[in-house]
C-alpha atoms as a printed R data frame, in Angstrom:
    type eleno elety resid chain resno       x        y      z
1   ATOM     1    CA   MET     A     1 258.657 -118.564 27.313
2   ATOM     2    CA   THR     A     2 255.947 -118.073 24.686
3   ATOM     3    CA   THR     A     3 252.837 -116.293 25.928
4   ATOM     4    CA   ARG     A     4 249.296 -117.200 24.920
5   ATOM     5    CA   ILE     A     5 249.148 -114.035 22.806
6   ATOM     6    CA   GLU     A     6 252.300 -114.918 20.898
7   ATOM     7    CA   ALA     A     7 251.157 -118.511 20.462
8   ATOM     8    CA   ARG     A     8 247.729 -117.455 19.184
9   ATOM     9    CA   PHE     A     9 249.070 -115.048 16.559
10  ATOM    10    CA   ALA     A    10 251.662 -117.605 15.461
11  ATOM    11    CA   GLU     A    11 248.978 -120.278 15.059
12  ATOM    12    CA   LEU     A    12 246.726 -117.914 13.117
13  ATOM    13    CA   ALA     A    13 249.624 -117.053 10.810
14  ATOM    14    CA   ARG     A    14 250.208 -120.769 10.169
15  ATOM    15    CA   GLN     A    15 246.520 -121.128  9.343
16  ATOM    16    CA   GLY     A    16 246.665 -118.133  7.012
17  ATOM    17    CA   ARG     A    17 244.014 -116.130  8.820
18  ATOM    18    CA   LYS     A    18 243.669 -112.960 10.842
19  ATOM    19    CA   ALA     A    19 242.701 -112.370 14.470
20  ATOM    20    CA   LEU     A    20 239.446 -111.010 15.811
21  ATOM    21    CA   VAL     A    21 240.170 -109.162 19.053
22  ATOM    22    CA   THR     A    22 237.062 -108.377 21.087
23  ATOM    23    CA   PHE     A    23 236.663 -105.832 23.889
24  ATOM    24    CA   ILE     A    24 234.136 -105.719 26.701
25  ATOM    25    CA   THR     A    25 234.171 -103.833 29.988
26  ATOM    26    CA   ALA     A    26 234.498 -105.926 33.128
27  ATOM    27    CA   GLY     A    27 231.290 -105.786 35.151
28  ATOM    28    CA   ASP     A    28 229.112 -104.353 32.386
29  ATOM    29    CA   PRO     A    29 226.170 -104.373 32.861
30  ATOM    30    CA   ASP     A    30 226.798 -106.512 35.949
31  ATOM    31    CA   LEU     A    31 229.488 -108.973 36.981
32  ATOM    32    CA   GLU     A    32 227.570 -112.200 36.358
33  ATOM    33    CA   THR     A    33 226.374 -111.132 32.898
34  ATOM    34    CA   SER     A    34 229.875 -109.930 32.074
35  ATOM    35    CA   LYS     A    35 231.226 -113.377 32.988
36  ATOM    36    CA   LYS     A    36 228.659 -115.053 30.722
37  ATOM    37    CA   ILE     A    37 229.555 -112.777 27.819
38  ATOM    38    CA   MET     A    38 233.273 -113.382 28.277
39  ATOM    39    CA   ALA     A    39 232.822 -117.144 28.463
40  ATOM    40    CA   ALA     A    40 230.866 -117.129 25.187
41  ATOM    41    CA   LEU     A    41 233.345 -115.043 23.183
42  ATOM    42    CA   PRO     A    42 235.778 -117.781 22.031
43  ATOM    43    CA   ALA     A    43 233.049 -120.065 20.673
44  ATOM    44    CA   ALA     A    44 231.514 -117.091 18.870
45  ATOM    45    CA   GLY     A    45 234.800 -116.413 17.074
46  ATOM    46    CA   ALA     A    46 236.978 -114.218 19.289
47  ATOM    47    CA   ASP     A    47 240.688 -115.044 19.030
48  ATOM    48    CA   VAL     A    48 241.877 -112.612 21.703
49  ATOM    49    CA   ILE     A    49 239.806 -111.016 24.477
50  ATOM    50    CA   GLU     A    50 240.407 -107.524 25.814
51  ATOM    51    CA   ILE     A    51 238.808 -106.745 29.155
52  ATOM    52    CA   GLY     A    52 238.344 -103.107 30.064
53  ATOM    53    CA   MET     A    53 239.291 -102.103 33.593
54  ATOM    54    CA   PRO     A    54 236.550  -99.627 34.610
55  ATOM    55    CA   PHE     A    55 237.802  -96.154 35.479
56  ATOM    56    CA   SER     A    56 235.951  -92.972 36.351
57  ATOM    57    CA   ASP     A    57 237.816  -90.751 33.860
58  ATOM    58    CA   PRO     A    58 238.297  -92.718 30.603
59  ATOM    59    CA   MET     A    59 239.727  -89.895 28.490
60  ATOM    60    CA   ALA     A    60 240.323  -91.894 25.293
61  ATOM    61    CA   ASP     A    61 236.922  -93.572 25.223
62  ATOM    62    CA   GLY     A    62 233.758  -92.513 23.457
63  ATOM    63    CA   PRO     A    63 230.257  -92.426 24.939
64  ATOM    64    CA   ALA     A    64 229.544  -96.164 24.570
65  ATOM    65    CA   ILE     A    65 232.565  -97.334 26.567
66  ATOM    66    CA   GLN     A    66 232.276  -94.437 29.018
67  ATOM    67    CA   LEU     A    67 228.731  -95.520 29.830
68  ATOM    68    CA   ALA     A    68 229.842  -99.151 30.123
69  ATOM    69    CA   GLY     A    69 232.452  -98.150 32.660
70  ATOM    70    CA   ARG     A    70 229.901  -96.107 34.574
71  ATOM    71    CA   ARG     A    71 227.469  -99.054 34.683
72  ATOM    72    CA   ALA     A    72 230.243 -101.312 35.935
73  ATOM    73    CA   LEU     A    73 231.423  -98.917 38.626
74  ATOM    74    CA   GLN     A    74 227.866  -98.240 39.783
75  ATOM    75    CA   GLY     A    75 227.443 -102.004 40.059
76  ATOM    76    CA   GLY     A    76 230.426 -102.216 42.391
77  ATOM    77    CA   GLN     A    77 233.096 -103.445 39.973
78  ATOM    78    CA   THR     A    78 236.637 -103.303 41.358
79  ATOM    79    CA   MET     A    79 240.050 -104.409 40.154
80  ATOM    80    CA   ARG     A    80 239.889 -107.449 42.423
81  ATOM    81    CA   LYS     A    81 236.551 -108.428 40.899
82  ATOM    82    CA   THR     A    82 237.997 -107.944 37.421
83  ATOM    83    CA   LEU     A    83 240.884 -110.285 38.199
84  ATOM    84    CA   ALA     A    84 238.437 -112.759 39.744
85  ATOM    85    CA   MET     A    85 236.446 -112.610 36.496
86  ATOM    86    CA   VAL     A    86 239.555 -113.643 34.563
87  ATOM    87    CA   ARG     A    87 240.209 -116.469 37.048
88  ATOM    88    CA   ALA     A    88 236.673 -117.749 36.547
89  ATOM    89    CA   PHE     A    89 237.144 -117.634 32.766
90  ATOM    90    CA   ARG     A    90 240.397 -119.589 33.031
91  ATOM    91    CA   ARG     A    91 238.647 -122.469 34.766
92  ATOM    92    CA   GLY     A    92 236.902 -123.203 31.481
93  ATOM    93    CA   ASP     A    93 239.387 -121.833 28.940
94  ATOM    94    CA   LYS     A    94 243.138 -122.347 29.224
95  ATOM    95    CA   THR     A    95 244.160 -121.109 25.777
96  ATOM    96    CA   THR     A    96 242.357 -117.902 24.717
97  ATOM    97    CA   PRO     A    97 244.599 -114.871 25.368
98  ATOM    98    CA   VAL     A    98 243.231 -112.265 27.783
99  ATOM    99    CA   VAL     A    99 244.449 -108.660 27.781
100 ATOM   100    CA   LEU     A   100 243.510 -106.090 30.410
101 ATOM   101    CA   MET     A   101 243.025 -102.664 28.864
102 ATOM   102    CA   GLY     A   102 242.537  -99.313 30.513
103 ATOM   103    CA   TYR     A   103 244.215  -96.561 32.456
104 ATOM   104    CA   TYR     A   104 247.087  -96.444 34.897
105 ATOM   105    CA   ASN     A   105 245.302  -95.003 37.926
106 ATOM   106    CA   PRO     A   106 243.477  -98.214 38.997
107 ATOM   107    CA   ILE     A   107 246.692 -100.212 38.607
108 ATOM   108    CA   GLN     A   108 248.741  -97.707 40.567
109 ATOM   109    CA   SER     A   109 246.095  -97.627 43.305
110 ATOM   110    CA   TYR     A   110 246.226 -101.426 43.495
111 ATOM   111    CA   GLY     A   111 250.030 -101.359 43.694
112 ATOM   112    CA   ASN     A   112 252.144 -102.175 40.649
113 ATOM   113    CA   ASP     A   113 253.953 -105.218 42.011
114 ATOM   114    CA   ALA     A   114 250.811 -106.675 43.562
115 ATOM   115    CA   PHE     A   115 248.855 -106.050 40.377
116 ATOM   116    CA   ILE     A   116 251.404 -107.787 38.163
117 ATOM   117    CA   ALA     A   117 251.594 -110.782 40.493
118 ATOM   118    CA   ASP     A   118 247.814 -111.101 40.861
119 ATOM   119    CA   ALA     A   119 247.188 -110.588 37.147
120 ATOM   120    CA   LEU     A   120 249.549 -113.449 36.308
121 ATOM   121    CA   LYS     A   121 247.931 -115.709 38.907
122 ATOM   122    CA   ALA     A   122 244.500 -114.895 37.477
123 ATOM   123    CA   GLY     A   123 245.566 -115.883 33.956
124 ATOM   124    CA   VAL     A   124 246.048 -112.481 32.348
125 ATOM   125    CA   ASP     A   125 248.412 -112.507 29.359
126 ATOM   126    CA   GLY     A   126 248.933 -108.859 28.473
127 ATOM   127    CA   LEU     A   127 248.312 -105.231 29.337
128 ATOM   128    CA   ILE     A   128 247.292 -102.156 27.371
129 ATOM   129    CA   VAL     A   129 247.644  -99.004 29.465
130 ATOM   130    CA   VAL     A   130 246.620  -96.145 27.221
131 ATOM   131    CA   ASP     A   131 247.868  -93.231 29.313
132 ATOM   132    CA   LEU     A   132 251.310  -94.591 30.244
133 ATOM   133    CA   PRO     A   133 253.859  -93.388 27.648
134 ATOM   134    CA   PRO     A   134 257.149  -95.115 26.758
135 ATOM   135    CA   GLU     A   135 259.017  -92.531 28.835
136 ATOM   136    CA   ALA     A   136 257.528  -94.243 31.930
137 ATOM   137    CA   ASP     A   137 258.410  -97.808 30.867
138 ATOM   138    CA   ASP     A   138 260.473  -98.489 33.990
139 ATOM   139    CA   GLU     A   139 257.414  -97.897 36.169
140 ATOM   140    CA   LEU     A   140 255.131 -100.689 34.890
141 ATOM   141    CA   CYS     A   141 256.033 -101.864 31.391
142 ATOM   142    CA   VAL     A   142 259.498 -103.288 32.085
143 ATOM   143    CA   PRO     A   143 258.499 -105.028 35.350
144 ATOM   144    CA   ALA     A   144 255.468 -106.535 33.591
145 ATOM   145    CA   LEU     A   145 257.606 -107.821 30.720
146 ATOM   146    CA   LYS     A   146 260.138 -109.352 33.136
147 ATOM   147    CA   ALA     A   147 257.304 -111.104 34.957
148 ATOM   148    CA   GLY     A   148 255.975 -112.653 31.738
149 ATOM   149    CA   LEU     A   149 253.170 -110.323 30.690
150 ATOM   150    CA   ASN     A   150 253.019 -108.869 27.197
151 ATOM   151    CA   PHE     A   151 252.874 -105.080 27.161
152 ATOM   152    CA   ILE     A   152 250.953 -103.915 24.110
153 ATOM   153    CA   ARG     A   153 251.563 -100.373 22.970
154 ATOM   154    CA   LEU     A   154 249.300  -98.123 20.908
155 ATOM   155    CA   ALA     A   155 250.480  -96.533 17.665
156 ATOM   156    CA   THR     A   156 248.317  -93.789 16.171
157 ATOM   157    CA   PRO     A   157 248.006  -91.779 12.949
158 ATOM   158    CA   THR     A   158 250.172  -89.117 14.612
159 ATOM   159    CA   THR     A   159 252.983  -91.539 15.540
160 ATOM   160    CA   ASP     A   160 255.651  -90.360 13.113
161 ATOM   161    CA   GLY     A   161 258.872  -92.036 12.022
162 ATOM   162    CA   LYS     A   162 260.820  -90.421 14.830
163 ATOM   163    CA   ARG     A   163 258.404  -91.531 17.553
164 ATOM   164    CA   LEU     A   164 257.636  -95.036 16.267
165 ATOM   165    CA   PRO     A   165 260.913  -96.717 17.372
166 ATOM   166    CA   ARG     A   166 260.368  -95.449 20.915
167 ATOM   167    CA   VAL     A   167 256.811  -96.810 20.901
168 ATOM   168    CA   LEU     A   168 257.943 -100.199 19.614
169 ATOM   169    CA   LYS     A   169 260.994 -100.592 21.866
170 ATOM   170    CA   ASN     A   170 259.318 -102.492 24.710
171 ATOM   171    CA   THR     A   171 256.125 -103.504 22.934
172 ATOM   172    CA   SER     A   172 255.372 -107.234 22.849
173 ATOM   173    CA   GLY     A   173 252.534 -109.536 21.843
174 ATOM   174    CA   PHE     A   174 251.192 -107.258 19.145
175 ATOM   175    CA   VAL     A   175 251.005 -103.604 18.188
176 ATOM   176    CA   TYR     A   176 247.603 -101.962 18.520
177 ATOM   177    CA   TYR     A   177 247.153  -99.420 15.727
178 ATOM   178    CA   VAL     A   178 244.529  -96.793 16.517
179 ATOM   179    CA   SER     A   179 242.972  -96.175 13.114
180 ATOM   180    CA   ILE     A   180 241.491  -92.740 13.815
181 ATOM   181    CA   THR     A   181 242.430  -89.648 15.765
182 ATOM   182    CA   GLY     A   182 240.052  -89.057 18.644
183 ATOM   183    CA   ILE     A   183 238.017  -91.230 20.969
184 ATOM   184    CA   THR     A   184 236.811  -94.791 20.554
185 ATOM   185    CA   GLY     A   185 233.837  -95.369 18.283
186 ATOM   186    CA   ALA     A   186 233.859  -91.805 16.981
187 ATOM   187    CA   ALA     A   187 234.298  -92.490 13.256
188 ATOM   188    CA   ALA     A   188 234.904  -95.212 10.701
189 ATOM   189    CA   PRO     A   189 238.524  -95.818  9.648
190 ATOM   190    CA   ASP     A   190 239.772  -94.972  6.155
191 ATOM   191    CA   PRO     A   191 240.931  -98.309  4.663
192 ATOM   192    CA   ALA     A   192 243.599  -96.821  2.381
193 ATOM   193    CA   ARG     A   193 245.173  -94.805  5.195
194 ATOM   194    CA   VAL     A   194 245.014  -97.781  7.536
195 ATOM   195    CA   ALA     A   195 246.738 -100.031  4.986
196 ATOM   196    CA   ALA     A   196 249.531  -97.506  4.485
197 ATOM   197    CA   SER     A   197 250.027  -97.035  8.230
198 ATOM   198    CA   VAL     A   198 250.036 -100.769  8.932
199 ATOM   199    CA   ALA     A   199 252.645 -101.287  6.197
200 ATOM   200    CA   ARG     A   200 254.805  -98.569  7.749
201 ATOM   201    CA   ILE     A   201 254.580 -100.158 11.193
202 ATOM   202    CA   LYS     A   202 255.256 -103.669  9.887
203 ATOM   203    CA   ALA     A   203 258.376 -102.381  8.144
204 ATOM   204    CA   ALA     A   204 259.692 -101.441 11.591
205 ATOM   205    CA   THR     A   205 258.723 -104.537 13.603
206 ATOM   206    CA   GLN     A   206 258.096 -108.268 13.289
207 ATOM   207    CA   LEU     A   207 255.190 -108.048 15.732
208 ATOM   208    CA   PRO     A   208 251.630 -108.566 14.456
209 ATOM   209    CA   VAL     A   209 249.614 -105.382 13.989
210 ATOM   210    CA   ALA     A   210 245.958 -105.270 15.055
211 ATOM   211    CA   VAL     A   211 243.757 -102.331 14.077
212 ATOM   212    CA   GLY     A   212 241.015 -100.896 16.266
213 ATOM   213    CA   PHE     A   213 238.808  -97.832 16.949
214 ATOM   214    CA   GLY     A   214 235.788  -97.410 14.682
215 ATOM   215    CA   VAL     A   215 235.274 -100.952 13.353
216 ATOM   216    CA   ARG     A   216 231.604 -101.855 13.784
217 ATOM   217    CA   THR     A   217 230.492 -104.192 11.000
218 ATOM   218    CA   ALA     A   218 231.559 -107.438  9.369
219 ATOM   219    CA   LYS     A   219 232.236 -105.556  6.125
220 ATOM   220    CA   GLN     A   220 234.534 -103.084  7.859
221 ATOM   221    CA   ALA     A   221 236.258 -105.946  9.674
222 ATOM   222    CA   ARG     A   222 236.886 -107.746  6.379
223 ATOM   223    CA   ILE     A   223 238.346 -104.648  4.724
224 ATOM   224    CA   ILE     A   224 240.602 -103.768  7.654
225 ATOM   225    CA   ALA     A   225 241.696 -107.400  8.126
226 ATOM   226    CA   SER     A   226 242.923 -107.497  4.544
227 ATOM   227    CA   ALA     A   227 245.717 -105.089  5.528
228 ATOM   228    CA   ALA     A   228 246.342 -106.033  9.176
229 ATOM   229    CA   ASP     A   229 247.057 -109.121 11.269
230 ATOM   230    CA   GLY     A   230 244.015 -108.525 13.421
231 ATOM   231    CA   VAL     A   231 240.943 -106.366 13.950
232 ATOM   232    CA   VAL     A   232 239.864 -104.988 17.333
233 ATOM   233    CA   VAL     A   233 236.172 -104.338 17.999
234 ATOM   234    CA   GLY     A   234 234.989 -102.741 21.216
235 ATOM   235    CA   SER     A   235 232.414  -99.950 21.003
236 ATOM   236    CA   ALA     A   236 230.098 -102.006 18.782
237 ATOM   237    CA   LEU     A   237 230.042 -104.857 21.299
238 ATOM   238    CA   VAL     A   238 229.483 -102.503 24.207
239 ATOM   239    CA   ALA     A   239 226.657 -100.858 22.243
240 ATOM   240    CA   ALA     A   240 225.128 -104.304 21.643
241 ATOM   241    CA   ILE     A   241 225.072 -104.814 25.400
242 ATOM   242    CA   ALA     A   242 223.472 -101.419 26.002
243 ATOM   243    CA   GLY     A   243 220.830 -102.061 23.357
244 ATOM   244    CA   THR     A   244 219.449 -105.065 25.232
245 ATOM   245    CA   LEU     A   245 219.163 -103.546 28.707
246 ATOM   246    CA   ASN     A   246 215.818 -102.848 30.308
247 ATOM   247    CA   ARG     A   247 214.648  -99.408 31.419
248 ATOM   248    CA   LYS     A   248 216.531  -99.774 34.674
249 ATOM   249    CA   GLY     A   249 219.779 -100.500 32.816
250 ATOM   250    CA   GLN     A   250 219.730 -104.152 33.812
251 ATOM   251    CA   ALA     A   251 220.659 -107.145 31.702
252 ATOM   252    CA   THR     A   252 217.947 -109.167 29.988
253 ATOM   253    CA   ARG     A   253 217.923 -112.638 28.484
254 ATOM   254    CA   LYS     A   254 218.869 -111.008 25.168
255 ATOM   255    CA   THR     A   255 222.111 -109.432 26.431
256 ATOM   256    CA   ALA     A   256 224.720 -112.205 26.186
257 ATOM   257    CA   PRO     A   257 223.253 -113.762 22.991
258 ATOM   258    CA   ALA     A   258 223.263 -110.361 21.241
259 ATOM   259    CA   VAL     A   259 226.998 -109.969 21.827
260 ATOM   260    CA   ALA     A   260 227.718 -113.537 20.697
261 ATOM   261    CA   ARG     A   261 225.746 -113.004 17.470
262 ATOM   262    CA   LEU     A   262 227.644 -109.823 16.640
263 ATOM   263    CA   VAL     A   263 230.993 -111.477 17.353
264 ATOM   264    CA   ALA     A   264 230.054 -114.358 15.055
265 ATOM   265    CA   GLU     A   265 229.220 -111.897 12.262
266 ATOM   266    CA   LEU     A   266 232.473 -110.013 12.763
267 ATOM   267    CA   ALA     A   267 234.436 -113.271 12.797
268 ATOM   268    CA   LYS     A   268 232.962 -114.190  9.409
269 ATOM   269    CA   GLY     A   269 234.162 -110.872  8.044
270 ATOM   270    CA   VAL     A   270 237.683 -111.317  9.392
271 ATOM   271    CA   ARG     A   271 237.899 -114.887  8.101
272 ATOM   272    CA   ALA     A   272 236.587 -113.851  4.665
273 ATOM   273    CA   ALA     A   273 239.486 -111.416  4.380
274 ATOM   274    CA   ALA     A   274 241.951 -114.166  5.232
275 ATOM   275    CA   VAL     A   275 240.499 -116.522  2.609
276 ATOM   276    CA   LYS     A   276 240.610 -113.810 -0.033
277 ATOM   277    CA   ALA     A   277 244.202 -112.929  0.801
278 ATOM   278    CA   SER     A   278 245.482 -116.524  0.752
């Protein structure tokens, strides 16, 4: 059975264009605003949506996403509310792929089998669990794949030729290439190094490769998209949310529109790369 993620990347390939993958944190700055932002992403130009599962110790995330997770948790966000947010999105959008991204602890606390079942019922298409290595695939990855969820693995600049096959073994949907060493949003990626790394990964798999960490502008998105199958943007969108909050950290009427505008700009960059490459 073809998943929404697989279908979306296949359709984009037929159209000769690349994917814009957007990340927001569930419940940031509050659940209702988060729902509005998510609902507006596809029309703004998002091809795939990643939803961050808030966690109190996000070791791979930079300040912007850490603060987003803190705002969400302080607002009472839970895994059940995150899944309910996806269910609400699915009532109006049956086709845009949704990936839950985050850390293993909240999933394990929920219960692996229950989480997989409830995620599928909610309309989730894939998982990215950044702190669960391939050596633990039998714990969550393999059961998720058998149930019909894509399990998207991260490859990094330090993933050498010996490690890469292990990383790719049970990866499905797409490969997420982390373009920098370090935390999210910490630095801008080097286009030449990214292109070389993407080529190396694509030589080892037929899966699409999306590049993330450090992409903030339409220009950067265009450059990175010229070498990859997709571009992932997260910290910039989370920062756009933070930049519209009032002094109490609450959403304003500018919050959701600010994110939609930035996504539209990024989408233009990604699509410009596709036109140039065709």
